[in-house]
Backbone as ProteinMPNN parsed JSONL, in Angstrom:
{"seq_chain_A": "MPTLDVTSVLSSPAFADSFQVLRQTQTVGCDGIAHNDATRLYASGVVAPSSTMRLVRNAAGEMVVGDIDIITTFILIDGKSGYDADLVVYKGNSYTVIDVASYAQFGAGFVRAACRLSTVQSS", "coords_chain_A": {"N_chain_A": [[-126.587, -102.758, 86.598], [-125.385, -102.767, 83.273], [-127.223, -101.315, 80.582], [-126.847, -101.023, 77.929], [-127.018, -102.329, 74.751], [-124.796, -103.798, 72.718], [-124.801, -105.47, 70.556], [-125.072, -105.197, 67.729], [-122.784, -103.739, 67.097], [-120.672, -105.438, 67.976], [-121.07, -107.54, 66.259], [-120.63, -106.492, 63.809], [-119.0, -106.324, 60.62], [-117.013, -104.435, 60.561], [-115.782, -104.55, 62.999], [-115.702, -107.227, 63.875], [-113.843, -110.248, 63.388], [-112.685, -113.14, 61.6], [-111.906, -116.455, 62.775], [-110.338, -119.624, 63.47], [-111.349, -122.551, 65.232], [-110.078, -125.175, 67.073], [-111.631, -127.765, 68.261], [-111.276, -129.979, 70.831], [-111.916, -133.173, 71.492], [-111.568, -135.248, 74.241], [-110.285, -138.317, 75.268], [-109.521, -140.901, 77.59], [-107.218, -143.396, 77.441], [-106.861, -146.978, 78.039], [-104.367, -147.149, 79.02], [-104.103, -144.976, 80.593], [-103.397, -142.584, 79.496], [-104.222, -139.486, 78.062], [-105.955, -138.808, 75.035], [-106.411, -136.716, 72.268], [-108.87, -135.741, 69.912], [-109.231, -133.652, 67.295], [-111.558, -131.263, 65.998], [-112.113, -129.072, 63.378], [-113.472, -125.897, 63.508], [-115.3, -122.951, 62.488], [-115.448, -119.518, 63.273], [-116.51, -116.212, 64.35], [-115.693, -113.012, 65.747], [-114.931, -110.275, 67.976], [-111.6, -109.595, 68.156], [-108.965, -108.858, 70.228], [-105.787, -107.677, 71.337], [-104.626, -108.565, 74.574], [-102.312, -108.412, 75.797], [-99.039, -107.479, 74.739], [-97.122, -109.178, 72.205], [-94.165, -110.57, 73.27], [-90.692, -111.136, 73.859], [-89.463, -113.368, 76.197], [-86.841, -113.96, 78.311], [-85.041, -116.385, 80.145], [-83.268, -118.499, 82.515], [-83.776, -121.065, 81.553], [-84.15, -120.749, 78.87], [-85.566, -119.06, 76.035], [-88.719, -117.563, 75.165], [-91.643, -116.656, 73.289], [-94.286, -114.712, 74.41], [-97.773, -113.892, 74.765], [-101.126, -112.598, 74.804], [-104.597, -112.797, 73.83], [-107.897, -111.394, 73.737], [-111.16, -112.534, 73.07], [-114.309, -111.613, 71.987], [-117.36, -112.993, 71.52], [-120.199, -114.809, 70.121], [-119.895, -117.417, 69.756], [-119.537, -120.414, 71.421], [-116.86, -120.931, 73.32], [-114.507, -123.219, 74.771], [-112.853, -123.699, 77.819], [-111.81, -125.986, 78.737], [-113.276, -128.886, 79.966], [-115.145, -131.668, 81.274], [-114.442, -134.371, 79.235], [-113.465, -132.801, 77.215], [-110.618, -131.049, 75.992], [-109.03, -127.851, 76.414], [-110.101, -125.391, 74.033], [-108.333, -124.642, 71.007], [-107.463, -121.706, 69.452], [-107.006, -120.455, 66.261], [-105.582, -117.727, 64.959], [-104.742, -115.323, 62.685], [-102.586, -116.899, 61.861], [-101.3, -117.688, 64.202], [-101.447, -119.829, 67.09], [-103.612, -120.07, 69.861], [-104.357, -120.9, 73.21], [-107.414, -121.383, 74.848], [-107.952, -119.991, 77.928], [-109.691, -118.97, 79.8], [-113.164, -118.418, 80.129], [-115.792, -116.147, 80.129], [-119.05, -114.861, 80.863], [-120.47, -112.37, 78.826], [-122.957, -111.339, 78.712], [-124.199, -109.053, 79.605], [-123.655, -107.141, 77.742], [-124.843, -107.929, 75.426], [-127.07, -110.406, 74.252], [-126.008, -113.719, 74.701], [-123.254, -113.352, 74.367], [-119.788, -114.054, 74.991], [-116.655, -113.649, 76.709], [-113.482, -114.607, 75.917], [-110.4, -115.396, 77.258], [-107.258, -115.861, 75.867], [-104.21, -117.633, 75.509], [-101.062, -117.332, 73.974], [-99.835, -120.075, 72.171], [-98.498, -121.224, 70.018], [-96.249, -119.812, 67.775], [-96.368, -118.305, 64.614], [-94.028, -119.077, 62.171], [-91.827, -116.955, 60.356]], "CA_chain_A": [[-126.246, -103.552, 85.43], [-125.44, -101.962, 82.059], [-128.398, -101.541, 79.743], [-126.465, -100.77, 76.551], [-126.871, -103.537, 73.952], [-123.845, -103.504, 71.647], [-124.8, -106.631, 69.667], [-124.831, -104.82, 66.325], [-121.383, -103.323, 66.975], [-119.808, -106.604, 68.125], [-121.297, -108.423, 65.119], [-120.338, -105.736, 62.594], [-117.748, -106.676, 59.935], [-116.007, -103.41, 60.843], [-115.115, -104.903, 64.255], [-115.543, -108.679, 64.02], [-112.86, -110.904, 62.528], [-112.898, -114.587, 61.619], [-110.84, -117.281, 63.335], [-110.641, -121.048, 63.5], [-111.327, -123.177, 66.556], [-109.851, -126.611, 67.099], [-112.345, -128.335, 69.411], [-110.568, -131.214, 71.112], [-112.558, -134.192, 72.311], [-110.5, -135.939, 74.959], [-110.589, -139.609, 75.868], [-108.392, -141.488, 78.306], [-107.054, -144.796, 77.065], [-106.679, -147.932, 79.14], [-103.028, -146.923, 79.566], [-104.167, -143.798, 81.446], [-102.93, -141.412, 78.755], [-105.296, -138.78, 77.358], [-105.814, -138.669, 73.588], [-107.296, -135.688, 71.747], [-109.307, -135.75, 68.517], [-109.609, -132.264, 67.025], [-112.487, -130.9, 64.931], [-111.913, -127.668, 62.998], [-114.704, -125.113, 63.413], [-115.056, -121.571, 62.058], [-116.236, -118.586, 64.08], [-116.112, -114.806, 64.236], [-115.85, -112.231, 66.965], [-113.99, -109.17, 68.123], [-110.342, -110.105, 68.691], [-108.114, -107.739, 70.645], [-104.677, -108.105, 72.197], [-104.715, -108.168, 75.985], [-100.92, -108.096, 76.113], [-98.252, -107.491, 73.523], [-96.215, -110.309, 72.042], [-92.848, -110.138, 73.7], [-89.712, -112.189, 74.106], [-89.101, -113.526, 77.602], [-85.614, -114.747, 78.463], [-84.71, -116.83, 81.494], [-82.185, -119.477, 82.535], [-84.155, -122.25, 80.788], [-84.194, -120.426, 77.447], [-86.401, -117.904, 75.723], [-90.0, -117.874, 74.533], [-92.498, -115.518, 72.97], [-95.561, -114.794, 75.12], [-98.758, -112.893, 74.39], [-102.503, -113.009, 75.028], [-105.668, -112.074, 73.148], [-109.268, -111.561, 74.222], [-112.137, -112.684, 71.998], [-115.709, -111.44, 72.384], [-118.066, -113.723, 70.474], [-121.351, -115.619, 70.535], [-119.466, -118.803, 69.61], [-119.217, -120.918, 72.759], [-115.516, -121.478, 73.426], [-114.34, -124.089, 75.939], [-111.544, -123.61, 78.481], [-111.588, -127.311, 79.304], [-114.338, -129.452, 80.794], [-115.171, -133.118, 81.177], [-114.53, -134.891, 77.879], [-112.865, -131.859, 76.255], [-109.461, -130.244, 76.355], [-109.29, -126.454, 76.078], [-110.078, -125.083, 72.606], [-107.222, -123.912, 70.416], [-107.925, -120.705, 68.493], [-105.997, -120.084, 65.278], [-105.885, -116.365, 64.521], [-103.613, -114.714, 61.957], [-101.479, -117.838, 61.785], [-100.816, -118.084, 65.525], [-102.364, -120.649, 67.882], [-103.829, -119.607, 71.229], [-105.153, -121.798, 74.048], [-108.43, -120.701, 75.647], [-107.629, -120.233, 79.338], [-110.792, -118.52, 80.651], [-114.352, -117.969, 79.403], [-116.719, -115.459, 81.036], [-120.245, -114.315, 80.216], [-120.563, -110.942, 78.524], [-124.367, -111.164, 78.385], [-124.643, -107.697, 79.927], [-123.433, -106.297, 76.565], [-125.642, -108.472, 74.344], [-127.467, -111.783, 74.538], [-125.201, -114.814, 74.207], [-121.836, -113.054, 74.183], [-118.799, -114.47, 75.986], [-115.293, -113.145, 76.532], [-112.522, -115.685, 76.126], [-108.99, -115.03, 77.351], [-106.493, -116.89, 75.166], [-102.764, -117.488, 75.679], [-100.284, -117.763, 72.818], [-99.224, -121.379, 72.347], [-97.6, -121.474, 68.894], [-95.999, -118.614, 66.974], [-96.155, -118.546, 63.192], [-92.669, -118.742, 61.743], [-91.871, -116.094, 59.17]], "C_chain_A": [[-126.364, -102.674, 84.191], [-126.663, -102.312, 81.22], [-128.092, -101.311, 78.27], [-126.247, -102.093, 75.825], [-125.987, -103.208, 72.753], [-123.737, -104.671, 70.653], [-124.465, -106.252, 68.234], [-123.38, -104.386, 66.109], [-120.457, -104.535, 67.016], [-119.941, -107.574, 66.953], [-120.924, -107.76, 63.796], [-119.027, -106.194, 61.952], [-116.644, -105.639, 60.155], [-115.197, -103.746, 62.104], [-114.806, -106.389, 64.363], [-114.547, -109.216, 62.999], [-113.132, -112.404, 62.599], [-111.675, -115.287, 62.2], [-111.283, -118.727, 63.305], [-110.54, -121.551, 64.939], [-111.076, -124.668, 66.372], [-110.462, -127.141, 68.389], [-111.798, -129.726, 69.635], [-111.345, -132.124, 72.06], [-111.454, -135.028, 72.941], [-111.009, -137.24, 75.559], [-109.329, -140.123, 76.545], [-108.353, -142.968, 77.975], [-106.868, -145.685, 78.275], [-105.281, -147.822, 79.75], [-102.969, -145.68, 80.45], [-103.715, -142.516, 80.772], [-104.092, -140.804, 77.97], [-104.951, -138.648, 75.876], [-106.845, -137.656, 73.105], [-107.612, -135.934, 70.279], [-109.865, -134.373, 68.233], [-110.586, -132.162, 65.855], [-112.301, -129.426, 64.65], [-113.266, -127.002, 62.79], [-114.341, -123.681, 63.018], [-115.987, -120.644, 62.825], [-115.781, -117.158, 63.785], [-116.388, -114.114, 65.555], [-114.856, -111.085, 66.959], [-112.75, -109.721, 68.819], [-109.452, -108.908, 69.004], [-106.962, -108.265, 71.492], [-104.93, -107.676, 73.637], [-103.315, -107.977, 76.553], [-100.15, -108.165, 74.802], [-97.441, -108.774, 73.437], [-94.824, -109.82, 72.392], [-91.966, -111.354, 73.958], [-89.362, -112.2, 75.586], [-87.883, -114.438, 77.66], [-85.421, -115.122, 79.92], [-83.644, -117.914, 81.393], [-82.492, -120.707, 81.679], [-84.166, -122.0, 79.287], [-85.01, -119.167, 77.217], [-87.662, -118.355, 75.013], [-90.752, -116.585, 74.255], [-93.813, -115.729, 73.697], [-96.478, -113.675, 74.631], [-100.15, -113.457, 74.57], [-103.44, -112.19, 74.155], [-106.967, -112.313, 73.899], [-110.176, -111.646, 73.011], [-113.519, -112.498, 72.597], [-116.546, -111.977, 71.233], [-119.322, -114.375, 71.026], [-121.04, -117.103, 70.36], [-119.022, -119.295, 70.988], [-117.848, -121.601, 72.733], [-115.384, -122.235, 74.749], [-112.934, -123.921, 76.504], [-111.197, -124.915, 79.183], [-112.753, -127.716, 80.18], [-114.342, -130.947, 80.545], [-115.367, -133.566, 79.729], [-113.915, -133.992, 76.82], [-111.615, -131.23, 76.849], [-109.816, -128.805, 75.98], [-109.212, -126.261, 74.563], [-108.778, -124.407, 72.233], [-107.811, -122.973, 69.37], [-106.758, -120.385, 67.57], [-106.419, -118.732, 64.701], [-104.627, -115.743, 63.923], [-102.367, -115.591, 62.001], [-100.92, -118.309, 63.106], [-101.882, -118.906, 66.246], [-102.405, -120.137, 69.314], [-104.684, -120.643, 71.956], [-106.139, -120.978, 74.858], [-108.18, -121.034, 77.116], [-108.734, -119.793, 80.285], [-111.933, -118.04, 79.771], [-115.314, -117.364, 80.42], [-117.897, -114.914, 80.235], [-120.103, -112.811, 80.005], [-122.004, -110.604, 78.147], [-124.877, -109.764, 78.702], [-124.46, -106.744, 78.744], [-124.22, -106.765, 75.353], [-125.898, -109.943, 74.596], [-126.513, -112.781, 73.898], [-123.722, -114.546, 74.042], [-120.991, -113.586, 75.343], [-117.49, -113.765, 75.67], [-114.358, -114.284, 76.862], [-111.116, -115.113, 76.172], [-108.193, -116.188, 76.762], [-105.003, -116.592, 75.267], [-102.052, -118.075, 74.469], [-99.644, -119.123, 73.096], [-98.255, -121.729, 71.221], [-97.479, -120.21, 68.069], [-95.75, -119.017, 65.532], [-94.724, -118.178, 62.838], [-92.736, -117.909, 60.476], [-90.7, -116.324, 58.264]], "O_chain_A": [[-127.327, -101.918, 84.058], [-127.08, -103.469, 81.161], [-128.996, -101.396, 77.439], [-125.399, -102.891, 76.225], [-126.378, -102.434, 71.879], [-122.711, -104.839, 69.994], [-123.655, -106.919, 67.591], [-122.811, -104.641, 65.048], [-119.555, -104.653, 66.187], [-119.022, -108.348, 66.684], [-120.909, -108.426, 62.761], [-118.046, -106.429, 62.658], [-115.467, -105.937, 59.955], [-114.066, -103.286, 62.26], [-113.759, -106.769, 64.886], [-114.431, -108.696, 61.889], [-113.744, -112.881, 63.554], [-110.556, -114.778, 62.126], [-112.467, -119.02, 63.134], [-109.757, -121.046, 65.743], [-111.774, -125.337, 65.611], [-109.892, -126.991, 69.469], [-111.845, -130.567, 68.737], [-111.42, -131.876, 73.263], [-110.523, -135.461, 72.262], [-112.02, -137.269, 76.261], [-108.213, -139.817, 76.126], [-109.319, -143.698, 78.197], [-106.735, -145.203, 79.4], [-105.029, -148.327, 80.844], [-101.915, -145.359, 80.999], [-103.656, -141.467, 81.414], [-104.846, -141.513, 77.303], [-103.8, -138.405, 75.514], [-108.014, -137.725, 73.484], [-106.731, -136.292, 69.498], [-110.851, -133.958, 68.842], [-110.462, -132.874, 64.858], [-112.327, -128.61, 65.571], [-114.094, -127.469, 62.009], [-113.2, -123.255, 63.197], [-117.167, -120.944, 63.006], [-114.804, -116.932, 63.07], [-117.199, -114.564, 66.364], [-114.043, -110.951, 66.044], [-112.832, -110.248, 69.929], [-109.217, -108.053, 68.15], [-107.142, -109.196, 72.277], [-105.391, -106.563, 73.89], [-103.148, -107.448, 77.652], [-100.573, -108.839, 73.863], [-97.112, -109.385, 74.454], [-94.36, -108.798, 71.885], [-92.451, -112.45, 74.239], [-89.007, -111.17, 76.158], [-87.895, -115.546, 77.125], [-85.608, -114.3, 80.818], [-83.168, -118.214, 80.298], [-81.576, -121.326, 81.138], [-84.188, -122.952, 78.508], [-85.126, -118.317, 78.099], [-87.681, -119.39, 74.347], [-90.527, -115.561, 74.9], [-94.399, -116.808, 73.614], [-96.014, -112.644, 74.145], [-100.34, -114.671, 74.497], [-103.139, -111.054, 73.786], [-107.116, -113.31, 74.606], [-109.988, -110.919, 72.035], [-113.867, -113.139, 73.589], [-116.46, -111.483, 70.109], [-119.496, -114.485, 72.24], [-121.83, -117.954, 70.768], [-118.21, -118.643, 71.645], [-117.697, -122.699, 72.198], [-116.069, -121.923, 75.723], [-111.947, -123.99, 75.772], [-110.388, -124.939, 80.111], [-113.168, -126.952, 81.052], [-113.609, -131.434, 79.685], [-116.341, -133.184, 79.079], [-113.848, -134.371, 75.651], [-111.557, -130.92, 78.039], [-110.811, -128.578, 75.293], [-108.382, -126.872, 73.89], [-108.188, -123.685, 73.037], [-108.572, -123.402, 68.502], [-105.658, -120.08, 68.03], [-107.457, -118.607, 64.051], [-103.588, -115.653, 64.577], [-101.248, -115.102, 62.156], [-100.129, -119.252, 63.131], [-103.078, -118.702, 66.036], [-101.374, -119.814, 69.905], [-105.623, -121.196, 71.383], [-105.759, -119.99, 75.486], [-108.192, -122.201, 77.508], [-108.735, -120.188, 81.451], [-111.71, -117.34, 78.784], [-115.618, -117.979, 81.442], [-117.75, -114.55, 79.069], [-119.67, -112.082, 80.898], [-122.245, -109.692, 77.356], [-125.878, -109.329, 78.133], [-125.04, -105.658, 78.733], [-124.261, -106.063, 74.343], [-125.026, -110.649, 75.104], [-126.237, -112.705, 72.701], [-122.989, -115.438, 73.612], [-121.408, -113.574, 76.501], [-117.241, -113.343, 74.541], [-114.422, -114.862, 77.947], [-110.685, -114.429, 75.244], [-108.418, -117.348, 77.108], [-104.581, -115.444, 75.129], [-102.386, -119.162, 73.998], [-98.991, -119.309, 74.123], [-97.288, -122.456, 71.446], [-98.484, -119.601, 67.703], [-95.007, -119.961, 65.262], [-94.26, -117.087, 63.168], [-93.596, -118.129, 59.624], [-90.589, -115.678, 57.222]]}, "name": "protein", "num_of_chains": 1, "seq": "MPTLDVTSVLSSPAFADSFQVLRQTQTVGCDGIAHNDATRLYASGVVAPSSTMRLVRNAAGEMVVGDIDIITTFILIDGKSGYDADLVVYKGNSYTVIDVASYAQFGAGFVRAACRLSTVQSS"}
């Protein structure tokens, strides 16, 4: 197991960036349809692209795809009972949290969240 604690680096303003999190409480109505109520939260962490934004064309149309990874002490949710997956707003684009893993081996309380582009900022 790694013994290097990089907490000060991951928390440094030279590496960490701020982002918004839309935490979505999910309830199911008597009609069986899920309803989300979002709360806007503010967090910081190291944000890095895990794939480039690119245009994908297929028979159904075209779309822009791209992913980011976030390393943070803010607990992000990839969906669990009573909650839909968090939406991260970073540099005007919205990303859905698709996977959260512990990064405690690099510093106490850190997680790595994989996020998939869901809405592209229009320019």
